[in-house]
C-alpha positions in Angstrom: 25.1 -29.0 -16.5 26.7 -28.6 -19.5 25.8 -25.7 -21.6 26.2 -27.9 -24.6 23.9 -29.9 -24.2 20.9 -30.0 -26.2 17.6 -29.5 -24.6 13.9 -30.1 -26.8 13.0 -27.0 -26.6 15.9 -25.2 -27.5 14.6 -24.6 -30.9 11.5 -23.4 -29.6 12.9 -20.0 -28.4 12.7 -19.4 -32.5 9.7 -21.1 -33.7 5.8 -19.9 -33.7 3.8 -21.4 -31.1 1.7 -24.7 -32.9 5.5 -25.8 -33.8 6.3 -24.9 -29.6 3.4 -27.0 -29.1 4.7 -30.2 -31.6 8.2 -30.2 -30.1 6.3 -30.2 -26.6 4.1 -32.9 -27.6 7.4 -34.8 -29.3 9.1 -34.8 -25.7 6.3 -36.4 -24.0 5.8 -33.0 -22.2 2.0 -31.3 -23.3 -0.1 -34.3 -21.4 1.2 -32.6 -17.7 -1.1 -29.1 -18.9 -3.8 -31.2 -20.1 -6.2 -31.1 -17.5 -5.7 -27.1 -16.8 -6.0 -26.8 -20.8 -8.9 -28.4 -20.7 -10.5 -26.2 -18.1 -8.9 -22.9 -19.2 -10.7 -23.6 -22.5 -14.5 -24.5 -21.3 -14.3 -21.2 -18.7 -13.2 -19.4 -21.9 -16.2 -21.0 -24.1 -18.7 -20.0 -21.7 -17.3 -16.2 -21.1 -17.3 -15.9 -24.8 -20.7 -17.6 -25.3 -21.7 -14.5 -22.8 -21.5 -16.2 -19.0 -19.3 -14.7 -16.0 -16.5 -16.6 -15.1 -16.0 -14.8 -11.7 -17.9 -13.5 -8.9 -16.4 -10.8 -6.3 -17.7 -10.7 -3.1 -16.5 -7.5 -1.7 -15.1 -7.1 2.3 -17.0 -5.2 5.1 -15.1 -3.1 6.6 -12.1 -0.7 5.2 -9.2 -3.3 5.9 -11.0 -5.9 4.9 -10.0 -8.0 1.9 -11.8 -9.0 -1.0 -12.6 -12.4 -2.3 -13.3 -13.8 -5.7 -14.9 -17.2 -6.8 -14.1 -19.2 -10.2 -17.6 -19.9 -11.5 -18.7 -23.1 -12.5 -16.4 -25.4 -11.4 -17.4 -28.8 -10.9 -16.4 -30.1 -7.3 -13.9 -32.7 -9.0 -12.7 -29.5 -10.7 -12.5 -27.6 -7.3 -10.7 -30.1 -5.3 -7.6 -30.2 -8.3 -7.5 -26.5 -8.5 -7.6 -26.9 -4.4 -4.3 -28.9 -4.8 -2.5 -27.1 -7.6 -3.7 -23.1 -7.1 -4.2 -22.9 -3.0 -1.6 -20.6 -1.3 -0.3 -23.5 1.0 -0.2 -26.0 -1.4 2.0 -24.0 -3.5 4.5 -22.6 -0.7 4.6 -26.2 0.3 6.3 -26.8 -3.5 8.6 -23.6 -3.0 6.6 -21.2 -3.6 7.1 -18.4 -1.1 7.4 -15.2 -3.6 3.8 -15.7 -3.9 2.5 -12.2 -2.0 -0.2 -12.7 1.3 -2.5 -10.0 -0.4 -2.7 -9.4 -4.4 -4.0 -6.8 -6.6 -6.6 -8.9 -8.7 -8.4 -7.6 -12.0 -11.1 -9.7 -12.3 -13.2 -7.6 -14.4 -10.7 -9.1 -17.7 -12.5 -12.1 -17.6 -16.0 -11.3 -17.2 -15.9 -8.9 -19.8 -16.5 -11.0 -22.7 -19.8 -11.6 -20.5 -20.7 -7.8 -20.0 -19.8 -7.0 -23.6 -22.6 -9.4 -24.5 -25.0 -8.4 -21.7 -24.9 -5.0 -20.6 -22.7 -3.3 -23.2 -23.6 0.1 -23.0 -21.5 -0.3 -19.3 -19.5 -3.2 -20.0 -15.7 -1.3 -19.8 -17.3 0.7 -16.2 -18.5 -2.7 -15.0 -15.2 -4.7 -15.5 -13.2 -2.0 -14.0 -15.2 -2.0 -11.0 -14.2 -5.4 -10.6 -11.0 -5.1 -9.4 -10.7 -6.7 -6.1 -8.2 -6.5 -3.4 -7.6 -10.8 -2.3 -6.0 -12.3 1.1 -4.6 -15.2 0.0 -3.8 -16.1 3.6 -7.1 -18.4 3.8 -5.6 -20.7 0.6 -7.7 -18.5 -2.2 -7.2 -21.6 -4.5 -9.5 -19.0 -7.1 -7.6 -16.3 -7.0 -4.0 -17.9 -7.7 -5.7 -19.3 -10.7 -7.0 -16.4 -11.9 -3.7 -14.4 -11.4 -1.4 -16.7 -12.6 -3.5 -18.5 -15.6 -6.8 -17.0 -16.4 -6.1 -12.9 -16.1 -3.0 -12.9 -18.5 -5.1 -14.8 -21.1 -8.2 -13.0 -21.4 -6.2 -9.7 -21.0 -4.2 -11.0 -23.8 -7.4 -11.6 -26.0 -9.2 -8.6 -25.2 -6.3 -5.6 -25.4 -7.9 -4.1 -28.6 -11.0 -3.2 -26.0 -9.2 -2.3 -23.2 -6.4 -0.3 -25.9 -9.4 1.5 -27.8 -10.9 1.8 -24.4 -7.6 4.1 -22.6 -6.4 7.4 -23.9 -3.8 6.3 -27.0 -0.7 7.4 -27.1 0.0 11.1 -28.7 2.7 10.1 -31.1 1.8 8.1 -34.3 4.6 5.9 -34.0 3.8 4.4 -30.5 0.4 3.9 -31.8 1.4 2.1 -34.9 4.0 0.1 -32.8 0.8 -0.7 -30.0 -0.9 -1.9 -32.9 1.7 -3.8 -34.4 2.4 -5.7 -31.5 -1.3 -6.7 -30.7 -1.6 -7.9 -34.7 1.1 -10.1 -34.1 -0.1 -11.7 -30.7 -3.3 -12.3 -32.7 -1.4 -14.0 -35.4 0.4 -16.3 -33.1 -3.3 -17.2 -31.4 -4.6 -18.2 -34.8 -6.9 -15.3 -35.0 -8.0 -14.2 -38.3 -6.8 -10.8 -39.2 -10.0 -9.6 -40.2 -11.0 -9.3 -36.4 -8.8 -6.3 -35.6 -10.1 -4.5 -38.9 -12.1 -1.6 -37.3 -10.1 -1.7 -34.0 -6.6 -1.0 -35.7 -4.7 2.2 -36.0 -6.1 4.3 -38.9 -9.2 1.3 -38.9 -11.8 4.6 -38.6 -12.6 3.4 -34.3 -13.0 6.9 -34.0 -15.4 7.6 -36.6 -17.9 5.3 -34.6 -20.5 6.6 -32.4 -21.3 4.6 -29.2 -23.4 1.8 -30.8 -20.8 1.5 -33.7 -18.0 0.8 -30.9 -20.6 -1.3 -29.1 -21.4 -3.7 -32.1 -17.3 -3.4 -32.7 -17.0 -5.4 -29.6 -19.5 -7.8 -30.4 -17.8 -8.9 -33.6 -14.4 -9.2 -32.2 -16.0 -11.5 -29.5 -17.6 -13.4 -31.9 -14.5 -13.4 -34.2 -12.6 -14.6 -31.2 -15.1 -17.3 -30.6 -14.9 -18.7 -33.9 -11.5 -20.0 -32.9 -10.9 -23.6 -31.3 -10.7 -22.3 -27.3 -8.3 -25.3 -26.8 -6.4 -23.7 -29.8 -6.3 -20.4 -28.1 -6.1 -21.5 -24.7 -2.5 -24.0 -25.8 -1.1 -21.2 -28.4 -1.4 -19.0 -25.3 0.5 -21.3 -22.8 3.1 -21.8 -25.8 4.1 -18.3 -25.5 4.0 -18.1 -21.6 6.1 -21.2 -22.3 8.7 -19.3 -24.7 9.4 -16.5 -22.1 9.7 -19.1 -19.6 12.4 -20.7 -21.6 14.1 -17.3 -22.7 14.0 -16.3 -18.8 16.1 -19.7 -18.2 18.4 -19.6 -21.1 19.6 -15.9 -20.2 20.5 -17.0 -16.8 21.9 -20.0 -17.8 24.6 -19.4 -19.4 26.8 -21.8 -17.2 24.4 -24.2 -15.9 20.9 -24.2 -14.3 20.0 -21.0 -12.5 18.8 -20.6 -9.0 15.1 -20.2 -8.9 15.0 -16.8 -7.8 17.4 -15.9 -10.3 15.0 -17.0 -13.3 11.8 -16.0 -12.1 10.6 -12.7 -12.5 7.5 -11.2 -11.3 5.6 -11.8 -14.9 7.7 -15.7 -14.8 6.3 -16.3 -11.2 3.0 -16.4 -12.5 4.3 -18.9 -15.2 5.3 -21.2 -12.7 2.0 -20.4 -10.4 0.2 -21.4 -13.1 1.3 -24.2 -15.2 3.7 -25.5 -12.8 1.8 -25.3 -9.3 4.7 -23.3 -7.9 7.0 -26.0 -8.1 10.6 -24.9 -9.5 11.4 -28.9 -9.4 8.5 -29.5 -12.3 9.8 -26.4 -14.4 13.6 -28.0 -14.1 11.8 -31.6 -15.1 10.1 -29.7 -17.7 13.2 -28.2 -19.3 14.6 -31.4 -18.5 17.7 -29.5 -16.8 19.2 -30.7 -13.0 18.3 -28.2 -10.3 21.5 -26.1 -9.5 23.6 -27.7 -6.6 23.0 -24.8 -4.3 19.0 -25.1 -5.0 17.1 -25.2 -1.6 13.8 -25.8 -2.7 12.1 -25.2 1.1 8.6 -26.7 1.6 7.8 -25.3 4.9 8.6 -22.5 7.1 10.5 -22.7 11.1 7.8 -21.7 13.7 8.1 -18.7 14.8 10.1 -18.3 18.3 9.1 -15.4 20.5 11.7 -13.6 23.0 8.8 -12.0 25.6 8.0 -12.7 28.4 11.1 -14.3 29.8 11.5 -11.9 32.9 8.3 -13.7 34.6 10.4 -17.0 34.1 13.7 -15.9 35.7 13.0 -17.6 38.8 12.8 -20.9 37.5 15.9 -20.3 35.3 17.7 -19.4 38.4 16.9 -22.2 40.4 17.6 -24.6 37.5 20.8 -23.0 36.7 22.0 -22.7 40.2 22.8 -19.4 40.2 21.2 -15.9 41.9 18.1 -14.3 40.0 19.6 -11.5 39.8 21.7 -12.4 37.2 19.6 -14.0 35.4 17.6 -10.7 35.3 20.9 -9.0 34.3 21.2 -11.2 31.6 18.0 -10.9 30.1 18.7 -6.9 30.2 21.6 -7.6 28.4 19.6 -9.7 25.7 17.2 -7.5 25.4 19.4 -4.3 25.3 17.3 -2.2 27.8 17.8 -1.5 31.5 15.6 -4.0 32.7 14.6 -7.7 32.0 11.5 -6.9 31.4 11.1 -6.4 27.0 9.6 -3.7 25.6 6.6 -5.9 24.6 5.6 -7.0 28.1 6.0 -3.5 29.4 3.6 -2.6 27.0 1.2 -5.5 28.2 1.4 -4.3 31.3 0.5 -0.2 30.7 -2.7 -1.5 28.8 -3.6 -3.6 31.6 -3.2 -0.1 34.1 -4.9 1.9 31.3 -8.1 -0.2 30.8 -8.5 -0.5 34.8 -8.4 3.8 34.8 -10.7 3.9 31.4 -13.2 1.4 33.0 -13.1 2.9 36.3 -13.4 6.4 34.8 -17.1 4.8 32.2 -18.4 3.4 35.6 -18.3 6.8 37.2 -20.3 8.5 34.6 -23.6 10.2 36.1 -26.3 11.7 34.2 -25.2 15.6 33.9 -21.7 15.3 33.9 -20.4 15.8 30.2 -19.8 12.7 27.9 -17.0 10.8 27.6 -16.3 11.6 23.5 -12.5 12.2 23.6 -11.4 9.4 26.6 -10.3 7.7 23.7 -7.7 9.5 20.9 -9.2 8.6 17.7 -11.2 11.4 16.4 -9.7 13.8 13.9 -7.9 17.1 15.2 -10.1 20.1 15.0 -9.6 23.4 16.1 -13.1 24.7 16.2 -15.1 26.6 18.8 -16.9 24.0 21.2 -14.2 20.9 20.5 -14.0 20.4 23.8 -13.9 16.7 23.6 -10.7 16.3 22.2 -8.1 14.9 24.4 -10.8 14.1 27.3 -8.2 11.5 28.4 -5.4 13.9 29.7 -8.8 15.7 32.4 -10.1 12.5 33.3 -7.1 10.0 33.7 -4.7 9.9 36.2 -1.7 11.3 35.5 0.6 8.2 36.1 -1.3 6.1 33.3 -1.4 9.2 30.4 2.6 9.9 31.6 3.1 6.1 30.7 0.7 6.1 27.2 3.4 9.1 26.6 6.7 7.2 27.3 5.9 4.3 25.7 4.0 5.0 22.9 6.6 8.6 22.1 8.5 7.4 19.5 7.4 5.4 15.7 9.6 4.4 13.0 8.2 6.0 9.4 7.3 3.6 6.5 9.5 5.6 4.1 12.0 6.4 6.7 13.2 3.5 8.5 16.9 4.2 9.4 15.7 6.6 12.0 13.2 6.6 14.9 11.0 10.0 15.6 8.8 11.6 17.5 5.4 10.4 17.4 2.7 13.5 17.8 -0.3 11.2 19.0 1.3 8.3 21.2 -2.7 8.0 23.1 -4.0 7.0 19.4 -1.5 4.7 18.9 -2.1 3.3 22.2 -5.8 2.6 21.1 -4.9 1.4 17.9 -2.5 -1.2 19.9 -5.8 -2.2 21.9 -7.5 -2.8 18.8 -11.6 -4.0 18.8 -11.9 -4.7 22.4 -11.7 -0.9 23.2 -13.5 -0.2 20.2 -16.2 -2.2 21.3 -16.4 -1.4 25.0 -15.8 2.2 24.4 -18.5 2.4 21.6 -21.3 0.4 23.6 -20.7 2.9 27.0 -20.7 6.1 24.7 -24.1 4.3 23.0 -25.5 4.2 26.5 -24.8 7.4 27.1 -26.1 9.3 23.8 -29.3 7.1 23.6 -30.2 8.4 27.4 -28.7 11.8 27.7 -28.6 13.0 24.5 -28.4 14.3 22.1 -28.7 12.1 19.5 -27.0 8.5 19.0 -25.5 6.7 15.7 -27.7 3.3 16.8 -30.4 2.6 19.3 -29.5 0.1 21.8 -31.2 -2.6 20.0 -29.1 -2.0 17.6 -26.0 -2.3 18.9 -25.0 -5.8 17.3 -25.4 -4.8 13.7 -23.5 -1.2 14.1 -20.4 -3.1 16.2 -20.7 -6.1 14.0 -16.6 -5.8 12.9 -15.4 -5.3 16.2 -17.6 -7.8 18.3 -16.7 -10.7 14.9 -12.7 -9.5 15.5 -13.2 -10.5 19.1 -15.0 -14.0 18.2 -12.5 -14.9 16.1 -9.5 -14.5 18.8 -11.9 -17.0 21.1 -12.3 -13.7 23.5 -16.0 -12.8 22.7 -19.0 -10.9 24.1 -21.6 -12.4 25.8 -25.0 -12.1 23.7 -26.4 -11.8 26.9 -25.2 -8.1 27.0 -27.0 -7.9 23.5 -29.9 -9.2 24.8 -29.7 -7.5 27.9 -29.6 -3.9 26.0 -32.6 -4.6 24.0 -34.8 -5.6 26.9 -33.7 -2.0 29.1 -34.2 0.4 26.0 -37.7 -0.7 27.0 -37.8 0.4 30.1 -36.4 3.9 29.4 -38.5 6.5 30.4 -40.3 8.8 27.1 -38.3 11.0 24.8 -37.8 14.5 26.4 -36.5 17.3 23.9 -33.1 19.5 25.3 -33.5 22.8 25.3 -30.6 24.8 24.8 -32.2 28.2 24.7 -36.0 29.7 25.6 -37.1 33.3 25.1 -40.0 34.7 26.9 -41.3 38.1 25.3 -44.3 39.8 26.0 -47.0 41.1 23.8 -49.3 43.8 23.9 -52.9 43.6 22.0 -56.3 45.2 21.5 -57.7 42.4 23.3 -55.1 42.1 25.8 -51.3 40.8 26.9 -49.8 37.2 26.7 -46.3 36.0 26.9 -44.5 34.5 24.1 -42.3 31.5 24.5 -39.7 30.3 21.7 -37.0 27.8 22.6 -34.2 26.0 20.2 -33.9 22.5 21.2 -30.9 19.8 20.4 -32.2 16.4 20.5 -33.5 14.3 22.9 -32.8 12.2 26.3 -34.7 9.5 28.2 -34.6 8.6 31.7 -32.5 5.7 32.6 -28.7 6.2 31.7 -27.4 4.6 35.3 -29.3 1.3 34.9 -27.7 0.7 31.3 -24.9 2.0 32.7 -24.6 -0.8 35.2 -25.3 -3.3 32.9 -22.3 -2.7 30.1 -20.3 -2.0 32.9 -20.9 -5.3 34.6 -20.3 -7.0 31.3 -17.2 -5.4 31.0 -15.6 -6.4 33.9 -16.7 -9.9 33.5 -15.4 -9.7 30.0 -12.2 -8.3 31.2 -11.6 -10.8 34.4 -12.5 -13.9 31.7 -10.2 -12.3 28.6 -8.4 -9.2 29.4 -5.0 -11.0 29.7 -5.3 -13.8 27.2 -6.5 -11.1 24.5 -3.6 -8.6 25.6 -1.1 -11.6 25.2 -2.6 -12.8 22.0 -2.8 -9.2 20.9 1.0 -8.8 21.1 1.7 -12.8 20.2 0.1 -12.5 17.1 1.8 -9.1 15.8 5.0 -10.6 16.8 4.4 -13.8 15.1 3.1 -12.1 12.0 6.7 -10.3 11.3 8.6 -13.8 12.4 6.4 -15.6 9.6 6.9 -12.9 7.1 10.5 -12.8 8.1 10.9 -16.4 7.5 8.7 -16.1 4.0 11.4 -13.6 2.9 14.4 -15.8 3.7 12.8 -18.2 1.7 11.9 -16.4 -1.3 15.2 -14.7 -1.5 17.6 -17.4 0.0 19.1 -14.2 2.1 17.6 -12.6 5.3 16.1 -9.1 4.8 18.2 -5.7 5.2 17.0 -3.2 7.6 14.7 -1.5 5.0 13.3 -4.5 3.8 12.1 -5.9 7.2 10.6 -2.5 7.7 8.1 -3.1 4.7 6.4 -5.5 6.4 7.1 -5.1 10.7 6.8 -1.6 11.0 3.4 -1.9 12.1 4.1 -4.2 14.9 7.5 -2.2 15.8 5.4 1.3 16.3 2.8 -0.7 18.4 5.0 -3.0 20.3 8.4 -1.6 20.5 8.1 2.0 20.2 9.2 2.2 16.3 12.7 -0.1 17.7 13.3 -2.5 14.7 16.1 -4.2 16.4 14.0 -4.6 19.3 11.6 -6.2 17.3 14.4 -8.5 15.4 15.3 -9.2 19.0 11.3 -10.6 19.7 11.8 -12.7 17.2 15.5 -13.8 18.0 16.8 -12.9 14.5 20.0 -10.6 14.6 19.1 -7.4 13.3 21.2 -6.5 10.1 21.6 -2.5 11.4 20.6 0.0 14.0 18.8 2.6 13.9 19.4 6.4 14.6 17.6 8.0 17.1 17.6 11.9 16.3 17.1 14.5 18.4 12.9 15.5 19.1 12.0 19.0 17.4 8.4 17.9 19.0 7.5 20.5 21.4 5.2 18.6 24.2 2.2 17.2 23.4 1.0 17.1 19.5 -2.2 18.4 19.3 -1.3 21.2 21.5 1.7 21.7 19.3 -0.7 21.7 16.2 -3.4 24.4 17.6 -0.2 26.9 18.0 0.7 26.5 14.3 -2.5 27.2 13.6 -3.1 29.8 15.4 0.3 31.2 14.4 -1.2 30.9 10.5 -4.1 33.3 11.2 -6.5 30.5 13.0 -9.7 31.8 14.8 -12.7 30.2 16.3 -14.8 28.7 13.9 -18.4 28.8 15.0 -22.0 28.2 12.6 -22.2 32.3 12.5 -18.7 32.3 10.6 -20.1 29.2 8.7 -23.3 30.3 7.3 -22.3 34.4 6.9 -18.9 34.0 5.7 -18.3 30.8 4.1 -14.9 31.7 2.0 -13.2 32.3 5.2 -15.0 29.5 7.1 -13.4 27.0 4.3 -10.0 29.0 4.6 -10.0 28.1 8.0 -10.1 24.3 6.9 -7.3 24.7 5.3 -5.2 26.1 7.9 -6.6 23.8 10.2 -5.4 20.4 7.6 -1.9 22.6 7.4 -1.6 22.6 10.6 -2.0 19.1 11.5 0.3 18.2 9.0 2.9 20.3 10.6 3.3 17.4 12.9 4.0 15.1 9.7 6.6 17.3 8.7 8.4 17.4 12.0 8.9 14.0 11.7 10.2 13.8 8.0 12.7 16.8 9.7 13.6 14.5 12.3 14.3 11.3 10.2 15.8 13.3 6.8 17.9 15.4 9.4 16.8 18.5 7.6 13.6 20.2 6.9 11.6 18.6 4.1 12.0 20.1 0.3 8.0 20.4 -0.6 8.1 16.9 -2.8 9.6 15.4 0.3 6.5 16.6 1.9 4.3 16.3 -0.7 3.1 19.7 -0.8 0.9 19.6 -4.2 -1.8 17.6 -1.7 -2.5 20.6 0.3 -4.8 23.4 -0.3 -2.6 26.8 0.3 -4.8 29.8 1.3 -2.4 32.4 0.3 -2.7 34.9 -2.3 0.2 33.2 -3.8 -0.9 29.7 -2.8 2.2 27.2 -2.6 4.8 29.7 -3.7 3.7 32.2 -0.7 2.3 29.7 1.9 5.1 27.5 2.3 7.8 29.9 3.5 5.5 30.9 5.1 4.1 27.2 7.0 8.3 26.4 7.4 9.7 29.6 9.0 6.4 29.1 11.6 7.5 25.8 12.5 11.1 27.1 12.4 10.2 29.5 15.3 8.0 27.2 17.3 10.7 24.4 17.3 13.4 27.1 18.2 15.4 25.6 15.0 16.8 27.5 12.2 14.4 28.1 9.5 15.1 27.0 5.7 18.7 28.9 4.1 16.6 31.6 1.5 16.6 30.1 -2.0 15.2 32.0 -4.8 12.1 31.3 -6.9 12.6 27.8 -8.7 12.4 29.3 -12.1 14.6 32.1 -11.2 17.7 30.0 -9.9 17.4 27.5 -12.8 17.8 31.0 -15.0 21.4 31.8 -13.3 22.9 27.9 -13.6 21.7 26.9 -16.7 23.8 27.0 -19.2 23.6 26.7 -23.1 23.6 23.4 -24.7 27.8 22.5 -25.1 29.9 19.6 -26.0 32.2 17.7 -22.9 29.9 19.3 -20.1 30.4 17.4 -16.4 27.3 18.1 -15.1 27.5 18.3 -11.0 24.4 16.9 -8.3 21.3 19.1 -8.9 23.3 21.5 -12.0 21.1 21.3 -15.2 22.0 22.4 -18.9 19.3 23.2 -22.1 18.8 20.9 -24.5 17.6 21.0 -28.3 13.7 20.3 -29.6 14.9 16.9 -30.6 15.8 13.4 -29.9 17.9 13.0 -26.7 19.7 9.8 -25.5 20.6 8.6 -21.5 23.3 5.8 -21.7 24.5 4.4 -18.6 28.0 2.9 -18.1 28.4 0.8 -14.9 30.8 -0.9 -12.9 30.7 -3.7 -10.4 26.4 -5.1 -10.4 24.5 -5.5 -13.0 21.8 -2.5 -13.4 19.2 -1.8 -15.5 18.1 1.3 -17.1 14.0 2.7 -17.3 12.4 6.0 -17.3 9.1 7.3 -16.0 6.6 9.6 -17.3 5.4 12.2 -14.8 3.1 14.9 -15.1 3.4 18.1 -13.4 2.4 16.5 -10.2 5.5 14.8 -9.9 3.2 11.3 -10.3 2.4 9.1 -13.7 -0.6 9.1 -15.5 -0.9 5.2 -15.0 1.0 1.8 -14.7 2.1 2.5 -18.8 4.1 5.8 -18.1 7.1 3.3 -16.4 9.0 2.7 -19.4 11.6 -0.8 -19.2 12.4 -4.1 -21.0 8.7 -5.3 -20.9 7.1 -2.6 -22.2 9.9 -0.4 -24.3 7.8 2.4 -25.3 5.6 4.9 -24.3 4.6 8.5 -25.9 7.9 8.8 -27.7 10.5 7.6 -24.4 11.9 4.0 -25.4 14.2 2.3 -23.4 16.9 -0.6 -24.9 20.0 -1.8 -23.3 21.6 0.5 -21.2 20.0 3.6 -22.5 17.0 5.3 -22.3 15.8 7.8 -25.6 13.4 10.7 -25.5 12.1 12.5 -28.9 11.0 15.5 -27.2 8.8 16.8 -30.5 6.6 13.8 -29.7 5.9 13.4 -26.1 2.8 14.5 -24.9 1.8 17.7 -23.2 0.7 16.8 -20.5 3.8 14.8 -19.4 6.1 17.6 -17.7 9.1 15.2 -16.8 10.8 12.0 -18.0 12.7 10.5 -14.6 15.6 8.4 -15.8 16.0 5.1 -13.6 18.7 3.1 -12.8 18.1 -0.1 -10.0 20.6 -2.9 -9.7 19.2 -6.4 -11.2 18.8 -7.6 -7.8 17.8 -11.4 -9.2 20.7 -11.6 -10.9 22.9 -10.2 -7.5 20.7 -9.9 -5.0 23.2 -8.7 -2.2 24.2 -5.9 -4.3 23.5 -2.4 -3.5 25.2 1.1 -5.0 28.4 1.7 -3.4 32.2 2.2 -4.2 32.7 -0.7 -5.8 28.9 -0.4 -8.2 29.0 2.9 -9.8 27.2 4.6 -12.7 28.0 7.1 -15.0 25.3 9.0 -17.4 25.8 10.2 -20.6 23.4 12.8 -22.1 23.7 13.0 -26.0 21.8 14.9 -29.2 22.6 14.7 -32.7 23.1 18.5 -32.3 26.0 17.7 -30.8 25.2 17.8 -26.7 27.6 16.0 -24.7 26.6 16.3 -21.2 28.2 13.8 -18.4 27.1 13.1 -14.8 28.5 10.9 -12.5 27.6 10.6 -8.5 29.4 10.3 -5.7 29.4 6.9 -4.6 26.2 6.1 -2.5 26.7 5.2 0.9 23.6 3.9 2.4 22.7 0.5 0.7 20.6 2.3 -2.0 19.5 0.0 -4.9 17.7 2.2 -7.3 18.6 5.5 -8.5 16.8 8.8 -10.4 19.7 9.4 -12.8 18.8 12.3 -14.6 15.5 14.3 -15.4 14.7 15.7 -18.6 12.4 18.1 -18.0 10.0 21.2 -19.7 11.2 24.6 -19.3 9.1 27.8 -20.5 8.8 26.8 -24.3 12.0 24.1 -24.5 13.5 21.2 -22.9 16.4 21.1 -19.8 18.1 17.9 -18.0 18.9 18.0 -14.4 21.4 15.7 -12.5 19.7 14.1 -9.9 21.4 11.5 -8.1 19.2 10.6 -5.8 19.3 7.5 -4.3 16.3 5.2 -2.8 17.5 2.5 -0.2 13.6 1.2 -0.6 14.0 0.0 -3.8 11.7 0.0 -6.5 8.9 0.2 -4.5 9.8 3.2 -2.3 9.9 4.9 -6.1 7.2 3.6 -7.4 5.4 5.4 -4.3 7.0 8.3 -4.7 6.2 8.6 -8.6 2.3 6.6 -7.9 3.2 3.7 -9.8 1.1 0.5 -8.5 3.6 -2.6 -8.2 1.1 -4.9 -6.8 0.4 -8.2 -8.7 
């Protein structure tokens, strides 16, 4: 498409909403939105009249997704919405960027209803209506809310939301914020008087609670006085304006590819107003597709390369070559010593483990210890009486335990995907791999024991179906159901058990002499109760477990592995469809690590092979630092840190010491993660990398005293060199800091003092296009909320401003609860999807102040596919400010940086 061709919407780039809508109608483009506009207007009118618009149903269980429903739709509207907004329908039109799961602020659309019906608690109730929604099953209502209704309602109720939040402390920031809200209201055609009380300086804080509730009601009335269709269409016109501007920005020499135009914000617009159809967007904009545009309407079916060793004989016969040559070729393809794939090897190991597990439960007798601890799924503890932990090592065959230790001994960490590191709890990971079958059959066997042998059970036998409803439902869903006869037999046998008998733990007899004679006083301490009949219940459970395993275990294990691999393959295909290129190792890890840890020992390359895709890079396997069993090592750390046995006497008489021991326990358990990070990083982690601020440090000097003790203890127990001694951070800075200077070059890690005035950090870049942003951080290194990210879509926050290639911070106006401002450089992957920071794509930071400060920092070229980097950090020091040259890169992209700083980037 020639760049000089006239298009109907070009004048709309500088037009008001009503003018854009007129141009749209004249071009014959308005009718395509008529049904959606009418639906949104009707729902808006209902909301402003006090009726709820959406319903959120919470998922059952910690991993279960919530569901949402748009209320009041007719059958015809629901059918239309399913076709327009259903996930699979949107994907068939090319919207593969739609996430499988999203965080949905559904409370926004119900806030008008809550303000009218529950004014005293409206904001709290609306905040509680956020939902974590899965789109896998269609979820058309969720996509309609996410793409159309939530943005509309958030714009209309923005004054209420802003007044409920902590306001920016800088007056200029407050004025800019309310000026933006006023302009949006004006564009929507809402009377200026609507914001009279809410506006900056309007007297909001002089109102009591009832006065504020009344002000919110008046605001709703002012919005309701406007034709809802006008509000909906003008809001849509603002969205269309952003789409047109984004398209024009990327189409200087012709139509750009969809993935370059559709930023995260514009993906909502395409999904909401064009049903995810990029070709419909181009038709609206009267632009031809890019010559290289490929609209993928369906993903290829996953092809898995597992189970081939069992087919070796047939393959050899068909090819007319010896079978051992087929096995050799398979071994070469799989990159292992045999033709057995890592997945097949683990499936076989799970069968062996199940046999030993079944035999152990079947041999249980009254008078024996319980089998609590046979499955490693408990929190580590080092208290007196914790004898059930790691029971599997005592009762299962050594060969079975050794096989689990070998196959699940390594994992990949989510934030450090370039290395495969030690797994301190292989038996726990194996149990997770077995999933709901183990959860149910181990759980019901324990229930039988504790009901009959005591001391107590969390559920009676008659309550098994309810108590274990989640794993039972999961087994039904995969076609491996537990027979309802088991549930019925347990209910029946419960009525045939013996009467409850107290379990006497301690009995004391004291002779007593009185004037009228002598007698013996008997005192006893009971701990729960038991009922005769365990062996009968055990045999019922054993019979059904073995029947289930004979019928379903092989199918279940194959399905567990194949489902995990197929989900990874589909995620890989979705990524290629959305981005137009295969993922890097780091990007692949974001959706593949759980499957890799369970089925390939954390080896992402092995997982690439299993789904038939080439691995873009190989992971490193650093030397293992964990000496032996993780639980034993953590116990050694606990003792070395001063841990002692904690019993009821200590808890009752020395509660402060008991609390201190609990804190040491947590440090001992966290030592295992410390070793994993040490392996992944190639050096001991820093306090920030380890996340030391999350933990309590039970020393008089807290973390400052406890951290060196912790590190040196681990170095001694792992026979590694302790970290080099470093002086206190503040003292170190006092030696390296220099007064503000002109023309000074900072090396990585160096710092310099700043004057308490405005400071600007400007980036000069070569190679790939780079965006500059800033993050406002508290003393804990985290944001207060997502608003603390300052970038081109949110350019002002509490004295920090972004502009093209630069960040400016007005230091006197930065709030007291902000400790530092991190300046971020990120490659514009929409403009150049394969770019990374390297010798060809570099940046240089210039830090300047009006008083004359001039500092520069240029790091060495990055070498690990980093796409995001922390450039410099402006931070408080004593009563002033300093700047530090950081140069820390992230090969995990913006998602990795956001995780570090506590920013929610979903949805």
